[in-house]
C-alpha positions as CSV (number, residue, x, y, z in Angstrom):
1,F,-0.1,-0.1,0.2
2,R,1.7,3.5,-0.8
3,S,-0.1,7.0,-0.7
4,P,1.0,9.6,-3.6
5,P,2.5,13.1,-1.8
6,E,-0.8,14.5,-2.7
7,Q,-2.5,13.0,0.0
8,F,-0.1,14.5,2.6
9,S,-0.6,18.0,3.7
10,V,2.6,18.5,5.1
11,L,6.3,16.6,3.9
12,R,9.2,16.6,5.6
13,I,11.9,13.9,3.7
14,N,15.4,15.0,5.3
15,W,18.5,14.0,7.4
16,T,17.2,16.4,10.5
17,D,16.0,14.5,13.5
18,K,12.4,13.8,14.0
19,P,11.5,15.8,17.1
20,T,13.1,19.2,15.2
21,N,10.8,18.1,12.4
22,M,7.8,17.4,14.6
23,Q,8.3,21.3,15.9
24,E,8.4,22.8,12.4
25,V,5.4,21.0,11.3
26,L,3.2,21.7,14.8
27,A,4.5,25.7,14.4
28,T,3.4,25.5,10.9
29,T,0.0,23.7,11.3
30,N,-0.7,25.6,14.5
31,L,-1.4,22.2,16.5
32,L,-1.2,21.4,20.1
33,P,1.1,18.4,20.4
34,Q,-2.3,16.6,22.7
35,N,-3.7,17.3,19.1
36,V,-1.1,14.8,17.2
37,L,-1.0,11.5,17.0
38,F,2.7,9.9,16.4
39,I,3.4,6.4,14.8
40,D,6.9,4.9,14.1
41,D,8.3,1.3,14.4
42,N,11.6,2.8,15.5
43,P,11.8,2.7,19.9
44,A,14.4,5.2,19.3
45,E,12.0,7.3,17.5
46,R,9.5,6.5,19.3
47,Q,11.2,7.7,22.4
48,A,12.8,11.0,21.6
49,M,9.7,12.3,20.1
50,Q,8.0,11.3,23.6
51,A,10.8,12.7,25.6
52,A,10.3,15.9,23.6
53,Y,6.5,15.5,23.5
54,P,4.8,14.0,26.5
55,T,1.8,14.7,26.0
56,M,1.9,13.8,22.5
57,R,0.3,10.1,22.0
58,V,3.1,8.0,20.4
59,I,2.5,4.3,19.2
60,G,4.0,1.6,16.9
61,A,5.7,-1.0,19.3
62,D,3.3,-3.3,18.0
63,P,2.4,-3.1,14.6
64,H,-0.6,-5.6,15.0
65,L,-2.5,-2.9,16.8
66,L,-2.2,0.3,14.6
67,R,-5.0,-1.4,12.2
68,R,-7.3,-1.5,15.5
69,I,-6.1,1.9,17.1
70,L,-6.7,4.1,13.8
71,L,-9.9,2.5,13.1
72,W,-11.3,2.2,16.7
73,S,-9.4,4.6,18.9
74,A,-12.2,6.8,20.5
75,E,-9.7,10.0,19.7
76,L,-10.2,9.0,16.2
77,Q,-13.9,9.0,16.0
78,P,-15.5,12.0,15.1
79,A,-19.0,12.7,16.2
80,G,-20.0,13.9,12.6
81,I,-18.1,15.7,9.8
82,S,-18.3,19.2,8.7
83,R,-17.8,20.8,5.5
84,E,-14.7,22.5,6.8
85,S,-13.2,19.1,8.7
86,A,-13.8,17.2,5.0
87,Q,-11.4,20.2,3.7
88,R,-9.0,20.3,6.0
89,A,-6.1,19.1,4.1
90,A,-7.0,21.8,1.6
91,M,-6.7,24.3,4.1
92,V,-3.6,23.0,5.4
93,E,-1.9,23.3,1.8
94,G,-3.4,26.8,1.6
95,Q,-2.0,27.9,5.2
96,L,1.7,26.8,4.1
97,Q,1.3,28.9,0.7
98,R,0.3,31.9,3.1
99,E,3.4,30.9,5.2
100,Q,5.8,31.4,2.6
101,Q,4.3,34.5,1.5
102,R,4.3,36.0,5.1
103,Q,8.0,35.2,5.0
104,T,9.1,37.1,2.3
105,L,6.9,40.5,2.9
106,D,6.4,42.6,5.9
107,R,3.2,42.6,8.3
108,A,1.1,45.2,6.4
109,T,2.2,44.4,2.9
110,F,1.4,40.6,3.9
111,L,-2.4,41.5,5.6
112,A,-3.2,43.5,2.0
113,Q,-2.1,40.6,-0.5
114,L,-4.2,38.2,1.7
115,Q,-7.4,39.7,1.3
116,L,-8.6,38.0,4.0
117,R,-12.8,38.2,4.4
118,L,-14.4,37.6,7.2
119,Q,-18.5,37.2,6.9
120,P,-20.3,37.5,9.9
121,L,-23.6,34.8,10.2
122,P,-26.5,34.4,12.9
123,V,-27.2,31.2,13.8
124,R,-31.2,31.1,14.7
125,D,-31.4,27.3,16.3
126,D,-30.3,24.1,15.5
127,R,-31.8,23.5,12.1
128,S,-29.1,25.6,10.9
129,D,-27.0,24.5,8.3
130,T,-23.7,26.0,10.4
131,F,-24.9,25.0,13.6
132,G,-22.9,21.7,14.0
133,R,-19.7,23.3,12.8
134,C,-20.3,26.0,15.5
135,L,-20.7,23.1,18.2
136,E,-17.6,21.1,16.5
137,L,-15.7,24.5,16.8
138,L,-16.9,25.2,20.6
139,N,-15.9,21.8,21.9
140,K,-12.9,21.1,19.8
141,T,-11.2,24.5,20.0
142,N,-8.2,24.8,23.1
143,Q,-5.9,27.8,22.3
144,F,-8.1,30.7,21.4
145,N,-11.4,29.7,23.2
146,T,-11.9,32.5,25.8
147,T,-13.7,29.9,29.0
148,G,-12.8,26.7,27.7
149,E,-17.0,25.9,28.4
150,R,-18.1,22.7,26.1
151,W,-21.5,22.4,25.1
152,T,-24.0,19.2,24.4
153,H,-26.0,19.8,21.3
154,E,-29.5,19.9,23.2
155,G,-27.6,22.7,25.9
156,L,-26.6,25.0,22.7
157,A,-30.2,24.3,21.2
158,A,-31.8,25.1,24.4
159,A,-29.7,28.3,25.3
160,L,-30.3,29.9,21.8
161,Q,-34.2,29.3,22.2
162,A,-33.6,31.3,25.8
163,G,-32.3,34.1,24.2
164,M,-28.7,34.1,23.5
165,G,-27.1,34.3,20.5
166,L,-25.2,32.8,18.5
167,W,-22.7,34.1,15.4
168,A,-20.5,32.2,13.2
169,F,-17.7,34.0,11.0
170,E,-17.0,32.7,7.9
171,A,-13.2,33.5,6.1
172,T,-11.9,33.5,3.0
173,D,-8.6,34.5,1.3
174,V,-6.9,34.2,-2.0
175,H,-5.5,31.1,-1.2
176,T,-8.6,29.0,-0.1
177,P,-12.0,29.5,1.3
178,Y,-11.7,28.6,5.1
179,G,-14.9,27.9,5.9
180,I,-16.4,28.8,9.5
181,V,-13.4,29.3,11.5
182,A,-14.9,31.9,14.6
183,V,-17.8,31.5,16.8
184,A,-19.4,33.6,19.1
185,L,-21.8,33.2,21.8
186,L,-23.9,36.3,22.8
187,E,-25.9,37.6,25.9
188,P,-27.2,40.9,26.8
189,A,-24.2,42.5,28.1
190,R,-21.1,40.6,26.9
191,V,-19.6,37.7,24.9
192,R,-20.3,34.7,26.9
193,Q,-17.8,32.9,25.0
194,L,-15.4,33.5,21.8
195,V,-13.4,30.6,19.9
196,L,-11.2,31.0,16.8
197,S,-9.8,28.3,15.2
198,C,-5.8,27.9,15.1
199,R,-5.7,27.7,11.0
200,V,-6.4,31.8,10.8
201,F,-4.0,32.9,13.9
202,G,-2.1,35.7,13.3
203,L,-3.6,37.1,10.4
204,G,-5.2,40.0,12.3
205,I,-8.6,38.2,12.3
206,E,-8.8,39.1,16.0
207,E,-9.3,43.0,15.2
208,T,-11.8,42.0,12.6
209,L,-13.8,39.9,14.8
210,L,-13.8,42.7,17.8
211,Q,-14.9,45.5,15.2
212,L,-17.9,42.8,13.9
213,L,-18.9,41.7,17.7
214,G,-19.2,45.4,18.3
215,R,-21.8,46.4,15.8
216,V,-23.9,42.8,15.8
217,Q,-26.0,44.1,19.0
218,P,-26.0,47.1,21.1
219,W,-23.2,47.4,24.0
220,P,-24.4,48.6,27.8
221,D,-22.4,52.1,28.3
222,G,-21.0,51.4,25.1
223,M,-18.6,49.2,26.3
224,L,-17.6,45.8,24.3
225,R,-17.0,43.1,27.1
226,L,-16.0,39.2,27.0
227,A,-15.8,36.8,29.9
228,F,-12.5,34.9,30.2
229,G,-11.5,32.4,32.3
230,S,-7.9,30.9,32.3
231,T,-7.8,27.1,31.4
232,G,-4.3,26.6,31.2
233,R,-4.3,26.3,26.8
234,N,-5.7,29.4,26.1
235,Q,-3.1,31.9,27.0
236,V,-3.0,32.6,22.9
237,A,-6.7,33.9,23.1
238,L,-5.5,36.4,26.0
239,Q,-2.5,37.2,24.2
240,N,-3.9,38.0,21.1
241,L,-7.3,40.0,22.4
242,T,-5.1,41.9,24.8
243,S,-3.0,43.0,21.7
244,A,-5.9,43.8,19.8
245,G,-7.1,46.1,22.5
246,L,-8.6,44.4,25.1
247,L,-8.1,45.4,28.6
248,R,-8.5,42.5,31.5
249,Q,-10.2,43.3,34.3
250,G,-10.6,40.2,36.8
251,D,-12.6,37.4,34.8
252,V,-13.8,40.1,32.0
253,L,-12.0,41.8,28.8
254,Q,-13.5,44.8,27.9
255,A,-12.7,47.8,25.6
256,P,-14.5,50.7,24.4
257,V,-16.5,49.7,21.1
258,A,-15.4,53.5,19.6
259,G,-11.9,52.9,20.7
260,L,-11.4,49.4,18.9
261,K,-8.4,48.9,16.7
262,P,-9.0,49.8,13.2
263,V,-9.2,46.2,10.8
264,P,-5.7,45.6,9.4
265,G,-5.6,45.3,5.6
266,D,-8.4,45.3,2.8
267,R,-11.3,43.9,4.7
268,K,-14.4,45.5,2.9
269,S,-16.5,42.9,3.2
270,T,-16.6,42.4,6.7
271,R,-19.8,44.8,6.9
272,L,-23.0,43.4,8.2
């Protein structure tokens, strides 16, 4: 059995040690070690990878178990496959092209040439075509998840019926459509939860999100407030949101709507 190279999103074929190659792959794809499965039949390679990334799952000692693990392991069984999940390989390839472009340009030029577009989509109830993807992002996102709260289908549907707002944000750029990459849960006086896919980190999308959130509903005394609770894995969210202009006060990140940072680059299609 042979897989052609085009079936792989990232290839590393060189003499560099595998932990170093893995470091580059993780940085390129914005994945956390605990979300990666490493397979190798060499015990020395497995030991080196496990030492470098203690939270990574490493297998390969018994080749007779590989098929069973890959087919039936609970961590590898998605509850459902969204459009974005089905297109993940193409999205990673687009991300690689972006990273190559980023390294040759200054940030302002890179963002302008990227032509990133972010489209807000209201989700009224669980009959919406986008509800499943929103639920997936809320439950699978760790690095950019302002509270880490997890939801069941029934719980989220009931919250919407009780009046909570749900907005999905769909992104595209010159390289690829990324589908829904961000989700916001809104209460009358605060953003209860905000999640952003790791595929679009570092593109100035945080400023765009905040600008859009500032306009989707009226905010008391003109202040945009986001609930924030540290999970031990969402430091990226805190860093990016404070860099985008929010100030932390206890368990809240806030800023005047009128004082939010302008959207970088060319984002004309982000209007509501």
